[in-house]
TORRO-769296 format. One line per 8 residues: number of its first residue (from 1); their letters; for each residue x negated, y negated, z of C-alpha. Coordinates in nm, 4 decimals. Example, Ala and Ser with C-alpha at 12.3 -4.5 7.8 and 13.67 -1.06 7.14 Angstrom:
1) AS) -1.2300 0.4500 0.7800 | -1.3670 0.1060 0.7140 .
//
This chain:
1) MPKAQETV) 13.4939 1.0570 -2.8101 | 13.5582 0.7822 -3.0703 | 13.9061 0.6375 -3.0726 | 14.0679 0.6026 -3.4139 | 14.3205 0.3227 -3.3844 | 14.5045 0.4088 -3.7053 | 14.5072 0.6517 -3.9940 | 14.2241 0.5648 -4.2343 .
9) LEINLKNI) 14.0429 0.7105 -4.5333 | 13.6746 0.6427 -4.4752 | 13.4734 0.6328 -4.8000 | 13.0981 0.6793 -4.7712 | 12.9144 0.5290 -5.0679 | 12.5828 0.6795 -4.9545 | 12.7277 1.0236 -5.0218 | 12.8117 0.9166 -5.3769 .
17) EQNYNYLK) 12.4444 0.8379 -5.4229 | 12.3436 1.1863 -5.3083 | 12.6026 1.3527 -5.5334 | 12.5069 1.1386 -5.8312 | 12.1365 1.2095 -5.7872 | 12.2007 1.5824 -5.7593 | 12.4045 1.5847 -6.0801 | 12.1406 1.3741 -6.2573 .
25) SKIKPDTG) 11.8772 1.6289 -6.1548 | 12.0656 1.8863 -6.3633 | 12.0475 1.6915 -6.6897 | 11.7691 1.5562 -6.9072 | 11.6507 1.2008 -6.8355 | 11.7861 1.0724 -7.1674 | 12.1309 1.2318 -7.1250 | 12.3947 0.9705 -7.0491 .
33) FMGVVKAY) 12.6254 0.9827 -6.7477 | 12.9964 0.8974 -6.7490 | 13.1554 0.8479 -6.4081 | 13.5219 0.9458 -6.4021 | 13.7120 0.7131 -6.1684 | 14.0707 0.7898 -6.2681 | 14.3542 0.8154 -6.0136 | 14.2071 0.5525 -5.7774 .
41) AYGSESLK) 13.8723 0.7322 -5.8104 | 14.0190 1.0654 -5.7087 | 14.2262 0.9067 -5.4371 | 13.9543 0.6920 -5.2827 | 13.8974 0.3370 -5.4128 | 13.8175 0.2877 -5.7793 | 13.6492 -0.0546 -5.7758 | 13.3944 0.0204 -5.5029 .
49) IAEKLIAL) 13.3197 0.3590 -5.6538 | 13.2766 0.2027 -5.9991 | 13.0424 -0.0633 -5.8634 | 12.8352 0.2002 -5.6850 | 12.8088 0.4168 -5.9969 | 12.6986 0.1190 -6.2040 | 12.4345 0.0328 -5.9442 | 12.3114 0.3928 -5.9634 .
57) GANYLAIA) 12.2784 0.3743 -6.3413 | 12.5961 0.5228 -6.4887 | 12.6337 0.4442 -6.8595 | 13.0125 0.4705 -6.8902 | 13.3237 0.4871 -6.6778 | 13.6362 0.6851 -6.7632 | 13.9918 0.6460 -6.6412 | 14.3201 0.8087 -6.7424 .
65) YTNEALVL) 14.5473 0.5145 -6.8261 | 14.5042 0.1563 -6.9358 | 14.6438 -0.0023 -6.6196 | 14.3683 0.1631 -6.4172 | 14.1068 0.0125 -6.6465 | 14.2643 -0.3329 -6.6276 | 14.2043 -0.3376 -6.2520 | 13.8359 -0.2717 -6.3114 .
73) RDSGIKIP) 13.7985 -0.5241 -6.5946 | 13.9850 -0.7933 -6.4023 | 13.7531 -0.7293 -6.1059 | 13.4417 -0.7939 -6.3117 | 13.3417 -0.4465 -6.4325 | 13.1719 -0.4987 -6.7683 | 13.0268 -0.1624 -6.8769 | 13.2151 0.0506 -7.1320 .
81) ILVLHAQE) 13.5343 0.2118 -7.0038 | 13.6873 0.5075 -7.1857 | 14.0673 0.5314 -7.1586 | 14.1180 0.9072 -7.1671 | 14.4915 0.9030 -7.2367 | 14.5426 0.5911 -7.4451 | 14.9052 0.5228 -7.5344 | 15.0428 0.3016 -7.8069 .
89) VSFDKIIE) 15.2277 0.0669 -7.5720 | 14.8896 -0.0432 -7.4301 | 14.6883 -0.0966 -7.7491 | 14.7141 -0.4770 -7.7256 | 14.5716 -0.4750 -7.3730 | 14.3034 -0.2234 -7.4637 | 14.1691 -0.4531 -7.7344 | 14.2170 -0.7695 -7.5289 .
97) KCLEPNLY) 14.0081 -0.6262 -7.2444 | 13.7496 -0.4513 -7.4643 | 13.8425 -0.1033 -7.3454 | 13.7647 0.2035 -7.5526 | 14.0546 0.4356 -7.6347 | 14.0533 0.8104 -7.6763 | 14.2502 0.8740 -7.9972 | 14.3658 1.2336 -8.0046 .
105) SEKVLKSF) 14.6215 1.2711 -8.2855 | 14.6864 1.1447 -8.6367 | 14.9790 0.9350 -8.5151 | 14.7779 0.7679 -8.2402 | 14.4748 0.7114 -8.4631 | 14.6793 0.5477 -8.7386 | 14.8710 0.3373 -8.4896 | 14.5549 0.2053 -8.3270 .
113) IVKAEELG) 14.4028 0.1218 -8.6650 | 14.7145 -0.0784 -8.7560 | 14.6855 -0.2722 -8.4302 | 14.3098 -0.3276 -8.4713 | 14.3580 -0.4567 -8.8278 | 14.6449 -0.6784 -8.7145 | 14.4162 -0.8338 -8.4528 | 14.1286 -0.8814 -8.6966 .
121) QKNYPIHL) 13.8934 -0.6288 -8.5405 | 13.5888 -0.4837 -8.7123 | 13.4089 -0.1677 -8.5984 | 13.6146 -0.1555 -8.2806 | 13.4810 0.1328 -8.0655 | 13.7067 0.4376 -8.0528 | 13.6599 0.7933 -7.9267 | 13.8024 1.1061 -8.0880 .
129) KFNTGLNR) 13.9001 1.4033 -7.8755 | 13.9093 1.7534 -8.0214 | 14.0998 2.0510 -7.8885 | 13.8661 2.3478 -7.8419 | 14.0903 2.5646 -7.6267 | 14.2484 2.3636 -7.3456 | 14.5491 2.2876 -7.5690 | 14.6346 1.9646 -7.3935 .
137) LGFNESEI) 14.5202 1.6662 -7.6011 | 14.3061 1.6550 -7.9125 | 14.2712 1.6992 -8.2855 | 14.2221 2.0478 -8.4216 | 13.9103 2.1268 -8.6234 | 14.1232 2.1722 -8.9357 | 14.2191 1.8032 -8.9209 | 13.8640 1.6753 -8.9755 .
145) PKIINILS) 13.9114 1.6033 -9.3514 | 14.2288 1.4092 -9.2716 | 14.0495 1.2096 -9.0012 | 13.7614 1.1227 -9.2312 | 14.0029 1.0136 -9.5014 | 14.1857 0.7837 -9.2586 | 13.8594 0.6324 -9.1345 | 13.7285 0.5788 -9.4878 .
153) KTDAVKVT) 14.0101 0.3355 -9.5605 | 13.9341 0.0866 -9.2831 | 13.6455 -0.0990 -9.1225 | 13.8574 -0.2027 -8.8248 | 13.7326 0.0856 -8.6091 | 13.4154 0.2863 -8.5617 | 13.3841 0.6217 -8.3884 | 13.1652 0.5752 -8.0820 .
161) SIFSHLAA) 13.1930 0.9335 -7.9582 | 13.3578 1.2666 -8.0177 | 13.4360 1.4897 -7.7223 | 13.6339 1.7808 -7.5878 | 13.7158 1.9240 -7.2459 | 13.6181 2.2576 -7.0956 | 13.9069 2.4595 -6.9580 | 13.7330 2.7005 -6.7187 .
169) SEDLSEKE) 13.3720 2.5928 -6.6718 | 13.3916 2.6556 -6.2949 | 13.4998 3.0182 -6.3461 | 13.2011 3.2277 -6.4506 | 13.4281 3.5241 -6.5180 | 13.5522 3.3186 -6.8159 | 13.2042 3.2561 -6.9533 | 13.2897 3.4028 -7.2942 .
177) FTENQISK) 13.5825 3.1629 -7.3301 | 13.3675 2.8649 -7.2302 | 13.0841 2.9613 -7.4643 | 13.3407 2.9874 -7.7412 | 13.4581 2.6323 -7.6631 | 13.0984 2.5090 -7.6766 | 13.0452 2.6817 -8.0105 | 13.3641 2.5302 -8.1528 .
185) FKNIATQI) 13.2579 2.1852 -8.0400 | 12.9149 2.2246 -8.2004 | 13.0819 2.3153 -8.5298 | 13.3084 2.0125 -8.5071 | 13.0143 1.7848 -8.4288 | 12.8171 1.9174 -8.7243 | 13.1062 1.8513 -8.9611 | 13.1683 1.5000 -8.8274 .
193) DAKLDYKP) 12.7997 1.4078 -8.8549 | 12.7895 1.5358 -9.2117 | 13.0888 1.3294 -9.3219 | 13.0149 0.9967 -9.1501 | 12.7186 0.7754 -9.2381 | 12.6413 0.7357 -8.8668 | 12.6334 0.9725 -8.5700 | 12.8772 0.9254 -8.2794 .
201) FKHLANTS) 12.7467 1.0492 -7.9462 | 12.8885 1.3755 -7.8109 | 13.0124 1.4767 -7.4683 | 13.1760 1.7940 -7.3420 | 13.0522 1.8892 -6.9948 | 13.2563 1.8107 -6.6853 | 13.1168 1.8642 -6.3326 | 13.1126 2.2443 -6.3571 .
209) GILNYPNA) 12.9876 2.2188 -6.7129 | 12.6931 2.0149 -6.5865 | 12.6151 2.2797 -6.3263 | 12.6814 2.5978 -6.5220 | 12.6266 2.5218 -6.8922 | 12.3108 2.3236 -6.9774 | 12.3802 2.4002 -7.3446 | 12.6944 2.1847 -7.3168 .
217) HFDMVRSG) 12.5280 1.8638 -7.1998 | 12.4876 1.7065 -7.5469 | 12.4344 1.3262 -7.5391 | 12.6376 1.2510 -7.2271 | 12.8058 1.4342 -6.9398 | 13.1183 1.3428 -6.7458 | 13.1688 1.3905 -6.3728 | 13.4635 1.3129 -6.1512 .
225) IGIHGFGN) 13.5069 1.5690 -5.8737 | 13.1302 1.6139 -5.8434 | 13.0526 1.2527 -5.7630 | 13.3325 1.2709 -5.5070 | 13.1604 1.5587 -5.3310 | 13.2822 1.8939 -5.4603 | 13.0902 2.1527 -5.6616 | 13.3873 2.3762 -5.7414 .
233) SLAEDPNF) 13.2171 2.6866 -5.6015 | 13.0915 2.8341 -5.2753 | 12.7401 2.8304 -5.4189 | 12.7450 2.4649 -5.5254 | 12.9611 2.2983 -5.2596 | 12.6694 2.2799 -5.0080 | 12.4763 2.0666 -5.2580 | 12.7426 1.7958 -5.2452 .
241) KPIATLKT) 12.8707 1.5669 -4.9722 | 13.2406 1.4713 -4.9674 | 13.2651 1.0943 -4.9898 | 13.6048 1.0673 -4.8190 | 13.7038 1.1493 -4.4624 | 14.0705 1.1255 -4.3661 | 14.0950 1.0302 -3.9994 | 14.3818 0.9737 -3.7618 .
249) NISQIHYL) 14.4437 0.9982 -3.3871 | 14.6572 1.1673 -3.1254 | 14.9671 0.9607 -3.0534 | 15.1167 1.1878 -2.7882 | 15.0546 1.5247 -2.6210 | 15.3397 1.7623 -2.5354 | 15.3395 2.0604 -2.2999 | 15.5776 2.3314 -2.4126 .
257) EANESVGY) 15.7291 2.6290 -2.2368 | 15.7900 2.9561 -2.4184 | 16.0774 2.9499 -2.6687 | 16.0664 2.5760 -2.7303 | 16.0816 2.4543 -3.0912 | 15.8658 2.1926 -3.2620 | 15.9809 1.9538 -3.5333 | 16.2578 1.9599 -3.7898 .
265) NMAFTSNK) 16.4711 2.2686 -3.8467 | 16.3052 2.4471 -3.5558 | 16.0534 2.5826 -3.8047 | 15.8170 2.6719 -3.5197 | 15.9066 2.8223 -3.1824 | 15.6491 2.8809 -2.9103 | 15.6088 3.2339 -2.7787 | 15.4198 3.1172 -2.4692 .
273) KMKTATLP) 15.3199 2.8004 -2.2903 | 15.1276 2.5747 -2.5238 | 15.0071 2.2203 -2.5804 | 15.0743 2.0214 -2.8987 | 14.9618 1.6830 -3.0263 | 15.1571 1.4505 -3.2527 | 14.9577 1.2653 -3.5201 | 15.0636 0.9482 -3.7094 .
281) IGHADGIG) 15.0358 1.0915 -4.0603 | 15.2811 1.2840 -4.2755 | 15.4007 1.3698 -4.6212 | 15.4472 1.0001 -4.7057 | 15.0706 0.9724 -4.6593 | 14.9935 1.2656 -4.8865 | 14.9910 1.5567 -4.6429 | 15.2725 1.7502 -4.8074 .
289) RIYGNGKG) 15.5178 1.9901 -4.6507 | 15.3226 2.2800 -4.7993 | 15.0651 2.2331 -4.5222 | 15.3133 2.2945 -4.2407 | 15.3432 2.6010 -4.0172 | 14.9769 2.6857 -3.9865 | 14.8742 2.6414 -4.3493 | 14.6855 2.3217 -4.2721 .
297) IVSVRGKL) 14.4122 2.3075 -4.0068 | 14.2556 1.9869 -3.8712 | 13.9609 1.9132 -3.6421 | 13.9827 1.7744 -3.2893 | 13.6600 1.7324 -3.0940 | 13.4915 1.9616 -3.3403 | 13.7434 2.2424 -3.2912 | 14.0033 2.3526 -3.5433 .
305) APIVGNIC) 14.3715 2.3047 -3.4662 | 14.6510 2.4432 -3.6865 | 14.9539 2.2397 -3.7901 | 15.2730 2.3672 -3.6275 | 15.6264 2.3207 -3.7560 | 15.7300 2.1305 -4.0646 | 15.5377 1.8239 -4.1816 | 15.7459 1.5119 -4.1162 .
313) MDMIMIDI) 15.7447 1.2005 -4.3334 | 15.5223 1.0071 -4.0928 | 15.4017 1.2639 -3.8397 | 15.2554 1.6100 -3.8002 | 15.2167 1.8251 -3.4922 | 14.9165 2.0428 -3.4166 | 14.8385 2.3169 -3.1642 | 14.5749 2.1958 -2.9186 .
321) SEIDCNEG) 14.6342 2.4611 -2.6520 | 14.2656 2.5571 -2.6456 | 14.1199 2.2086 -2.6947 | 14.0313 1.9622 -2.4173 | 14.1425 1.6296 -2.5642 | 14.3390 1.3173 -2.4823 | 14.5914 1.0845 -2.6382 | 14.4064 0.8410 -2.8633 .
329) DEVIIFGE) 14.1326 1.0880 -2.9564 | 14.0188 1.0984 -3.3184 | 14.1391 1.3762 -3.5481 | 13.9756 1.4708 -3.8788 | 14.2270 1.5886 -4.1388 | 13.9518 1.6559 -4.3920 | 13.5945 1.5443 -4.4477 | 13.2930 1.7607 -4.3777 .
337) KPTATQFA) 13.4851 1.9931 -4.1421 | 13.7313 2.0958 -4.2586 | 13.6532 1.9945 -4.6139 | 13.9352 1.8989 -4.8481 | 13.8740 2.2290 -5.0251 | 13.9188 2.4255 -4.7019 | 14.2263 2.2281 -4.6025 | 14.3852 2.2701 -4.9457 .
345) EGAGTISY) 14.3090 2.6416 -4.9731 | 14.5198 2.7111 -4.6661 | 14.8264 2.6118 -4.8675 | 14.7118 2.7763 -5.1896 | 14.6232 2.4553 -5.3711 | 14.3037 2.2703 -5.4676 | 14.1046 1.9759 -5.3371 | 14.1923 1.7675 -5.6457 .
353) ELITGISQ) 14.5629 1.7720 -5.5617 | 14.5024 1.6891 -5.1968 | 14.2583 1.4009 -5.2325 | 14.4319 1.2309 -5.5250 | 14.7613 1.2421 -5.3367 | 14.6584 1.0339 -5.0355 | 14.9057 0.7471 -5.0195 | 14.8019 0.3903 -5.0804 .
361) RVKRIIVD) 14.9553 0.2996 -4.7437 | 14.6557 0.4746 -4.5818 | 14.3928 0.2086 -4.5149 | 14.0640 0.2535 -4.7021 | 13.7419 0.1744 -4.5165 | 13.4174 0.1512 -4.7147 | 13.0854 0.2419 -4.5503 | 12.7423 0.2590 -4.7133 .
369) S) 12.5438 0.4574 -4.4608 .
//
């Protein structure tokens, strides 16, 4: 049995290639691909993921905030990077590093134009986001005349793309809602094209949009969770390979009698003789307290072992009563079995929350095989 010497997040770049190729097989050859690498590339390692996506042929990258993009630019990433939640405090840096901001309100659009004019820019690439039902960020359709009027008064910026975001593309019971979003976006695109003397490219589909709504692919698609190995459904998940495996090891094994407690606050008490293992990982590493008391299940020697007691800051305890294992043996928190989706579901949450929450103190190991 392999011995894991420390807690690590192993990131397999070969799996990214498989996921990317599968997603590309769902779109037309001339449809662009935007790789979403926000939040440390969904909790993994943004630079290596970005480099791999570029090598595979991605046209754009997207991140949430400017500081994330600065890391990529300063590390030599040169392809276009869309800042999905551009904020006024960062406009200087966005222009300095040739990043492309999403401008989603009249206030933000006007503010960026002022900054671009101040810095002597001409036709600086910007992206406009429209709200089609998510009600999070974005202009409303009724604001199009106002937007066009603002743009007509400056040559400092040029609209590179218009886009929106699907709210429930993974939930086929909400197909009517999603189709309505697609229809709204088409109407917006038609109006924008009619009022500008050039045509920005359009993008709407996220991972589930790529898989479930070919009519939403437009000029480019965006994928984040998909390239990281999750299809957002029981039907699609087998077509993807998770790129990240969270591994740790058994620090110590305990043999308990009946009526002995485990961990803080005596949250678990044995009702018979049992064997537990203590692992060097806890809520400071991203395995939150919600996974305690049997809600999280890990893998030891290919067998599943439930977490017992409360999650500690730096340790968790698992029930290994039925597993033949030793101190030092490797333990899989999530990977291919259990997957992050399976682990998260035990606590009533989603893979996104789990994988993006893995602490930066967990060592990242990159493999390409």
